Kinemage of the C-alpha trace (Angstrom):
@kinemage 1
@onewidth
@group {chain A} dominant
@subgroup {mainchain}
@vectorlist {calphas} color= white
{ca met a 1} P -24.070 -42.693 25.305
{ca ile a 2} L -23.747 -38.939 25.780
{ca leu a 3} L -20.328 -38.889 24.133
{ca tyr a 4} L -21.687 -40.776 21.125
{ca ala a 5} L -24.588 -38.311 20.817
{ca leu a 6} L -22.181 -35.365 20.948
{ca phe a 7} L -19.880 -36.974 18.391
{ca met a 8} L -22.804 -37.590 16.012
{ca tyr a 9} L -24.098 -34.040 16.458
{ca phe a 10} L -20.778 -32.380 15.609
{ca ser a 11} L -19.893 -34.697 12.747
{ca gln a 12} L -23.333 -34.117 11.253
{ca lys a 13} L -22.918 -30.357 11.599
{ca arg a 14} L -19.682 -30.563 9.595
{ca ala a 15} L -21.163 -32.788 6.875
{ca val a 16} L -24.444 -31.083 6.042
{ca lys a 17} L -25.832 -27.568 5.802
{ca pro a 18} L -29.426 -27.306 7.077
{ca leu a 19} L -31.699 -25.094 4.971
{ca ser a 20} L -35.067 -23.505 5.649
{ca gln a 21} L -37.819 -24.390 3.184
{ca glu a 22} L -37.349 -21.052 1.388
{ca asp a 23} L -33.615 -21.616 0.869
{ca phe a 24} L -34.211 -25.275 -0.008
{ca val a 25} L -36.668 -24.257 -2.761
{ca leu a 26} L -34.184 -21.767 -4.213
{ca gly a 27} L -31.533 -24.421 -4.824
{ca tyr a 28} L -33.033 -27.871 -5.167
{ca arg a 29} L -34.033 -27.566 -8.839
{ca lys a 30} L -30.357 -27.211 -9.797
{ca ala a 31} L -29.293 -30.086 -7.556
{ca gln a 32} L -29.909 -33.769 -6.948
{ca leu a 33} L -33.026 -33.976 -4.771
{ca ile a 34} L -33.069 -37.198 -2.758
{ca asp a 35} L -35.740 -38.506 -0.410
{ca val a 36} L -34.009 -40.854 2.049
{ca arg a 37} L -37.222 -42.245 3.548
{ca glu a 38} L -38.398 -45.803 2.941
{ca pro a 39} L -40.373 -46.544 -0.285
{ca asn a 40} L -43.763 -46.756 1.469
{ca glu a 41} L -43.212 -43.267 2.960
{ca tyr a 42} L -42.037 -41.944 -0.421
{ca asn a 43} L -45.076 -43.384 -2.200
{ca ser a 44} L -47.475 -41.784 0.281
{ca gly a 45} L -46.131 -38.345 -0.702
{ca his a 46} L -42.851 -36.738 -1.720
{ca ile a 47} L -41.469 -33.435 -2.998
{ca leu a 48} L -41.980 -33.047 -6.723
{ca gly a 49} L -38.833 -34.158 -8.584
{ca ala a 50} L -37.299 -36.170 -5.728
{ca arg a 51} L -35.629 -39.547 -6.206
{ca asn a 52} L -36.030 -42.191 -3.542
{ca ile a 53} L -32.773 -43.601 -2.172
{ca pro a 54} L -33.564 -44.849 1.343
{ca val a 55} L -30.844 -44.319 3.935
{ca thr a 56} L -30.876 -48.111 4.463
{ca gln a 57} L -29.737 -48.531 0.820
{ca met a 58} L -27.437 -45.510 0.642
{ca lys a 59} L -24.144 -47.439 0.710
{ca gln a 60} L -25.209 -49.753 -2.128
{ca arg a 61} L -26.724 -46.980 -4.274
{ca met a 62} L -24.212 -44.193 -3.695
{ca lys a 63} L -22.931 -44.503 -7.271
{ca glu a 64} L -26.304 -43.088 -8.417
{ca ile a 65} L -25.408 -39.755 -6.805
{ca arg a 66} L -23.007 -37.477 -8.655
{ca pro a 67} L -20.262 -35.984 -6.467
{ca asp a 68} L -19.871 -32.918 -8.739
{ca lys a 69} L -23.425 -31.617 -8.197
{ca pro a 70} L -25.070 -30.338 -5.000
{ca val a 71} L -27.055 -32.945 -3.070
{ca tyr a 72} L -30.318 -31.916 -1.373
{ca leu a 73} L -31.595 -34.486 1.102
{ca tyr a 74} L -34.736 -34.797 3.143
{ca cys a 75} L -36.530 -37.345 5.295
{ca gln a 76} L -39.560 -37.167 7.563
{ca ser a 77} L -38.002 -35.109 10.365
{ca gly a 78} L -34.321 -34.505 9.516
{ca leu a 79} L -32.616 -37.350 11.409
{ca arg a 80} L -32.181 -39.846 8.570
{ca ser a 81} L -31.095 -37.176 6.104
{ca gly a 82} L -28.364 -36.231 8.584
{ca arg a 83} L -27.139 -39.828 8.680
{ca ala a 84} L -27.233 -40.034 4.878
{ca ala a 85} L -25.237 -36.794 4.683
{ca gln a 86} L -22.577 -38.251 6.971
{ca met a 87} L -22.248 -41.303 4.722
{ca leu a 88} L -21.889 -39.106 1.646
{ca tyr a 89} L -19.409 -36.811 3.398
{ca arg a 90} L -17.197 -39.778 4.314
{ca lys a 91} L -17.130 -40.752 0.618
{ca gly a 92} L -15.947 -37.318 -0.496
{ca tyr a 93} L -19.185 -35.447 -1.212
{ca arg a 94} L -18.970 -31.879 0.064
{ca asp a 95} L -21.925 -29.896 -1.335
{ca ile a 96} L -24.640 -31.446 0.874
{ca tyr a 97} L -27.790 -29.778 2.196
{ca his a 98} L -30.872 -30.984 4.026
{ca leu a 99} L -34.354 -29.664 4.682
{ca gln a 100} L -34.684 -28.369 8.237
{ca gly a 101} L -37.608 -30.081 9.949
{ca gly a 102} L -37.962 -32.595 7.130
{ca phe a 103} L -40.953 -33.472 4.979
{ca lys a 104} L -43.419 -33.018 7.835
{ca lys a 105} L -42.682 -29.254 7.735
{ca trp a 106} L -42.857 -29.043 3.908
{ca thr a 107} L -45.668 -26.837 2.581
{ca gly a 108} L -44.754 -26.881 -1.140
{ca lys a 109} L -45.987 -29.109 -3.949
{ca ile a 110} L -45.980 -32.859 -3.404
{ca lys a 111} L -46.630 -35.906 -5.543
{ca thr a 112} L -48.254 -39.142 -4.413
{ca lys a 113} L -48.292 -42.535 -6.089
């Protein structure tokens, strides 16, 4: 169990670059902003301009994400966006970032449905 946790930690560190909210804001307008939470979480509030591709659907919907543009991911706390980043990294995506602390730490503009 400990070995698996260590493996996941280091492979995630290689796949994704964590960004503070300030750095995230500077780059996400020029990138693909993806909320990897489930639709009910997305509908209760999400970052303005984000698309919802839940991590549970990532493999089936990966073709919706362009490999030639930066990918900015976020989830509620940062765990699921790390898993999504690993999936993308294994498929050849290299310009991947995620919001440190996730949506629960976000203080910027949000949209609700």
